[in-house]
C-alpha positions as CSV (number, residue, x, y, z in Angstrom):
1,M,79.6,64.3,106.7
2,K,76.8,66.8,106.1
3,L,73.7,66.7,108.2
4,S,71.3,67.2,105.3
5,E,70.2,63.5,105.4
6,Q,71.3,62.1,108.7
7,L,72.5,63.2,112.1
8,A,76.2,63.6,112.5
9,P,78.5,66.5,113.3
10,G,79.8,67.7,109.9
11,H,82.4,69.8,108.2
12,G,80.7,73.2,108.1
13,P,81.0,76.2,105.8
14,S,81.9,78.8,107.5
15,A,83.1,108.8,90.1
16,W,81.9,110.5,89.8
17,G,80.1,112.9,92.1
18,L,78.1,116.0,92.4
19,N,79.5,119.0,94.1
20,S,78.3,122.3,92.6
21,P,75.3,124.3,93.8
22,A,73.8,124.3,90.4
23,L,73.9,120.7,89.4
24,E,73.9,119.4,85.8
25,K,72.4,116.0,85.1
26,P,75.1,113.6,86.4
27,L,76.7,111.0,84.3
28,M,76.1,107.4,84.9
29,L,78.9,104.8,84.6
30,K,78.2,102.6,81.5
31,L,78.9,98.9,81.9
32,K,78.9,96.1,79.5
33,S,76.3,93.4,80.1
34,A,78.8,91.0,81.5
35,E,80.1,93.6,83.9
36,V,76.6,94.5,85.0
37,A,75.9,90.8,85.7
38,A,79.1,90.6,87.8
39,L,78.2,93.7,89.7
40,Q,74.6,92.5,90.4
41,C,76.0,89.2,91.7
42,Y,77.3,91.2,94.6
43,L,74.9,94.0,94.9
44,E,71.8,91.8,94.7
45,R,73.2,89.2,97.2
46,S,72.9,86.3,94.7
47,A,75.4,84.4,96.7
48,L,76.2,84.4,100.4
49,R,79.6,84.3,101.8
50,E,79.8,81.7,104.5
51,I,81.4,82.4,107.8
52,H,84.2,80.0,108.7
53,L,86.8,80.7,111.4
54,L,88.5,77.4,112.4
55,P,91.9,76.9,110.7
56,T,91.7,74.8,107.6
57,D,94.7,72.7,108.7
58,N,93.0,71.7,112.0
59,K,92.7,67.9,111.7
60,D,90.2,67.7,114.5
61,K,87.9,70.5,113.3
62,K,85.1,68.2,112.2
63,K,84.2,67.3,115.7
64,F,83.9,71.0,116.6
65,I,81.5,71.8,113.8
66,F,77.8,71.1,113.5
67,E,76.0,71.4,110.2
68,L,72.3,71.0,109.3
69,N,70.8,71.6,105.8
70,G,67.5,71.1,104.2
71,K,63.8,72.1,104.5
72,K,62.9,68.7,106.0
73,W,64.3,69.8,109.3
74,M,61.7,71.5,111.4
75,K,63.5,71.2,114.7
76,L,67.0,70.6,115.9
77,P,68.1,67.1,116.9
78,E,67.8,66.5,120.6
79,E,71.4,65.3,120.7
80,L,72.6,68.7,119.9
81,Q,72.0,70.1,123.4
82,Y,74.7,67.8,124.8
83,M,77.3,68.8,122.2
84,T,78.4,71.9,124.2
85,Y,82.0,71.5,123.0
86,L,81.1,72.7,119.5
87,K,82.7,75.8,118.2
88,E,80.6,76.4,115.1
89,W,77.0,75.9,114.1
90,H,76.1,76.0,110.4
91,I,72.3,75.6,110.0
92,H,71.1,76.6,106.5
93,G,67.7,76.4,104.7
94,T,65.7,74.6,107.3
95,R,62.2,75.3,108.6
96,I,63.4,75.7,112.2
97,P,61.6,78.8,113.7
98,E,63.9,79.6,116.6
99,I,67.2,78.9,118.3
100,P,66.8,77.0,121.5
101,T,67.5,78.6,124.9
102,Y,70.0,75.9,125.7
103,I,72.5,77.6,123.4
104,E,73.7,79.5,126.5
105,A,75.6,76.4,127.5
106,F,77.7,76.6,124.3
107,V,80.2,79.0,125.8
108,D,83.0,77.9,123.3
109,L,80.9,78.7,120.3
110,Q,82.7,81.1,117.9
111,V,80.4,80.9,114.8
112,L,76.6,80.9,114.7
113,D,75.8,80.7,111.0
114,V,72.0,80.3,110.6
115,P,70.7,81.9,107.4
116,K,67.5,81.1,105.5
117,N,65.7,79.3,108.3
118,G,62.6,81.3,108.9
119,L,63.8,82.4,112.4
120,T,61.4,84.8,114.0
121,R,63.4,85.6,117.1
122,L,66.8,85.2,118.7
123,P,66.9,84.1,122.4
124,T,68.1,86.5,125.0
125,E,70.5,83.7,126.1
126,I,72.6,84.5,123.0
127,G,74.3,87.0,125.3
128,K,76.0,84.2,127.1
129,L,78.1,83.4,124.0
130,I,81.1,85.4,125.2
131,N,83.5,83.8,122.6
132,L,81.2,84.4,119.6
133,R,83.1,86.0,116.7
134,G,80.7,85.6,113.8
135,L,76.8,85.7,113.6
136,N,74.9,85.3,110.3
137,V,71.1,85.5,110.5
138,N,70.6,86.6,106.9
139,Y,67.3,85.9,105.1
140,N,65.2,85.1,108.2
141,K,62.1,86.8,109.6
142,L,63.5,88.6,112.6
143,L,61.5,91.7,113.8
144,S,64.0,92.7,116.5
145,I,67.4,92.0,117.9
146,P,67.8,91.2,121.6
147,P,69.8,93.8,123.6
148,E,71.7,90.9,125.1
149,L,73.6,90.5,121.9
150,G,75.6,93.5,123.0
151,E,77.2,91.2,125.6
152,C,79.0,89.2,122.9
153,E,81.9,91.6,123.1
154,N,84.2,89.5,121.0
155,L,81.9,89.6,118.0
156,E,83.7,90.6,114.8
157,R,81.2,89.9,112.0
158,L,77.4,90.5,112.1
159,E,75.2,89.8,109.1
160,M,71.5,90.5,109.2
161,T,70.6,90.9,105.5
162,A,67.0,90.6,104.3
163,N,65.0,90.2,107.5
164,R,62.7,92.6,105.6
165,N,60.9,94.1,108.6
166,L,63.9,94.8,110.8
167,A,64.0,98.6,111.4
168,E,66.1,99.3,114.4
169,L,69.0,97.9,116.6
170,P,69.2,98.1,120.4
171,F,71.6,100.7,121.8
172,E,73.3,97.9,123.7
173,L,75.0,96.8,120.5
174,S,77.3,99.9,121.1
175,N,79.3,97.5,123.2
176,L,80.5,95.6,120.1
177,K,83.8,97.3,120.0
178,K,85.6,94.6,118.1
179,L,83.0,94.4,115.3
180,T,84.6,95.0,111.9
181,H,81.8,94.0,109.5
182,L,78.1,94.8,109.8
183,D,75.6,93.9,107.1
184,V,72.0,95.1,107.6
185,A,71.1,95.4,103.9
186,E,67.5,94.8,102.6
187,N,65.7,95.8,105.7
188,Q,63.6,98.8,106.8
189,F,66.2,101.1,108.4
190,A,65.3,104.8,108.1
191,G,68.7,105.9,109.4
192,I,72.0,104.5,110.6
193,P,71.3,103.3,114.1
194,V,72.9,105.2,117.0
195,C,74.7,102.0,118.2
196,V,76.4,101.6,114.9
197,L,78.1,105.0,115.2
198,R,79.7,103.7,118.4
199,M,81.3,100.6,116.8
200,E,84.8,102.0,116.8
201,S,86.4,99.1,114.9
202,L,83.9,98.9,112.1
203,K,85.6,98.7,108.7
204,C,82.7,97.6,106.4
205,L,79.1,98.8,106.7
206,D,76.4,97.6,104.3
207,I,73.1,99.3,104.8
208,S,72.0,99.2,101.2
209,N,68.4,98.7,100.1
210,N,66.8,100.3,103.1
211,R,64.8,103.6,103.6
212,L,67.7,106.0,104.2
213,K,67.2,109.6,103.1
214,D,70.1,111.3,105.0
215,L,73.3,110.3,106.7
216,P,74.1,111.5,110.2
217,E,76.5,114.4,110.5
218,D,78.5,112.5,113.1
219,I,79.2,109.6,110.7
220,D,82.8,110.5,111.1
221,R,82.7,108.7,114.4
222,L,83.3,105.5,112.4
223,E,87.1,106.3,112.3
224,S,88.1,102.8,111.0
225,L,85.5,102.6,108.2
226,E,86.9,101.5,104.8
227,M,83.8,100.4,102.9
228,L,80.3,102.0,102.9
229,F,77.5,100.6,100.8
230,L,74.5,102.9,100.6
231,H,73.0,102.0,97.2
232,K,69.2,101.4,96.8
233,N,68.3,104.1,99.3
234,N,67.1,107.6,98.8
235,V,70.0,109.5,100.1
236,R,69.8,113.1,99.0
237,Y,73.2,114.4,100.1
238,V,76.5,113.2,101.6
239,P,77.6,115.3,104.6
240,M,81.0,117.0,104.6
241,T,81.9,114.9,107.7
242,V,82.3,111.9,105.5
243,T,85.6,113.4,104.3
244,N,86.9,112.9,107.8
245,L,86.8,109.1,107.3
246,I,90.5,108.9,106.5
247,H,90.5,105.1,105.9
248,L,87.5,105.1,103.5
249,K,88.4,103.3,100.3
250,M,85.0,102.8,98.7
251,L,81.6,104.4,98.8
252,V,78.7,102.9,96.7
253,I,75.6,105.1,96.5
254,S,72.4,105.4,94.4
255,A,72.3,108.7,92.5
256,D,68.6,109.0,91.6
257,E,67.9,111.3,94.6
258,L,71.4,112.5,95.2
259,Y,71.9,116.3,94.7
260,S,75.0,117.1,96.8
261,I,78.3,115.4,97.6
262,P,81.5,116.9,98.9
263,S,84.1,117.7,96.2
264,Q,86.8,116.3,98.5
265,L,85.3,112.8,97.9
266,I,85.4,113.3,94.2
267,D,88.9,114.6,94.1
268,N,90.4,112.1,96.5
269,P,92.3,109.5,94.5
270,N,92.3,107.0,97.4
271,I,88.5,106.7,97.4
272,K,86.5,104.9,94.8
273,L,83.2,106.7,94.6
274,I,80.6,104.6,92.7
275,R,77.3,106.2,91.9
276,L,74.6,103.9,90.6
277,Y,71.1,104.5,89.2
278,D,68.3,102.3,90.3
279,N,66.3,103.2,87.1
280,P,67.8,102.1,83.8
281,I,69.0,104.9,81.5
282,N,68.8,104.6,77.7
283,T,72.4,104.5,76.4
284,D,71.2,106.5,73.3
285,N,70.4,109.5,75.5
286,E,71.9,112.7,74.1
287,D,73.7,113.5,77.3
288,M,75.3,110.1,77.3
289,N,76.4,110.5,73.7
290,K,78.4,113.6,74.6
291,I,80.8,111.5,76.7
292,D,84.0,110.7,74.8
293,A,83.9,107.0,74.1
294,E,87.6,106.4,74.9
295,A,87.4,108.2,78.2
296,Q,84.2,106.3,79.1
297,D,85.9,103.0,78.3
298,E,88.8,103.9,80.6
299,R,86.2,104.6,83.4
300,D,84.6,101.2,82.7
301,K,87.9,99.4,83.0
302,E,88.9,101.3,86.1
303,F,85.6,100.6,87.8
304,M,85.7,96.8,87.1
305,K,89.4,96.7,88.2
306,T,88.4,98.2,91.5
307,Y,85.4,96.1,91.8
308,I,87.3,92.8,91.2
309,E,90.0,93.8,93.6
310,T,87.5,94.7,96.2
311,L,85.8,91.3,95.9
312,Q,89.1,89.6,96.1
313,D,89.9,91.5,99.3
314,R,86.5,90.5,100.8
315,G,87.2,86.9,100.0
316,E,90.7,86.8,101.4
317,N,90.0,88.3,104.8
318,D,87.2,88.7,107.2
319,E,87.3,92.5,107.5
320,C,84.8,93.0,104.8
């Protein structure tokens, strides 16, 4: 039973590139309106993917999951502090401003899923959650992340999309050696945080829609990286060291400011390089009309095939 109306533990959720010194105007992938809508559904975060870790065939899972929904909730029920056996919290769309310090007693907690609640801070006690595997604080009002989060060394998935004024991460998050998915899109990051470059298991990094202009030369420290989302930034060039990311499968980047990208990325058949433009381009433009229609259609189909396969992969496993 969901806790949107009454108190009870519930069942929770849980290309084309540029490489020559003298650059011609790059070509933009043309998509049909339906394809654009599908792409924006992901790129604009129109739907959140809920974290859920308990096995679906676990008959007793309901008693380990707590769920709270709805704007009428301005504080957590007092009874919650005694339910320390819980493994998952799913608290969505309330007006609760902070997570209570008594959360430190929930040492068995594996999922803390608290998007869209207006949270202004995370308690330092969060570092006591040694079994935490998934943390979702998307669409809140966090200004900073406590260094103690780095003590949650079993964390695998961390989502912090759209906290708007979040601009840095503490170095202590370098200790998150098991983290495979990091989403810090729609914030104020001017660069990839140093701690991120030390997350050796990271497979998916989404730092789109921030204030990036450059990528660090040592980005190849992310040896396990498979997906890198950089669109809606002002990245001007992609360093050669990106080609050292031998597991990289997809790179999405905005091309309005982009002037240089390694040819190895373009020529590598194992990497899907997607360059987007933030500003619409008239499809009647002369340069666009020079593109062979049949070849362009093949590109469209290849793009959407890759895009759909990627979303399926993201839905079927927790790596990205």
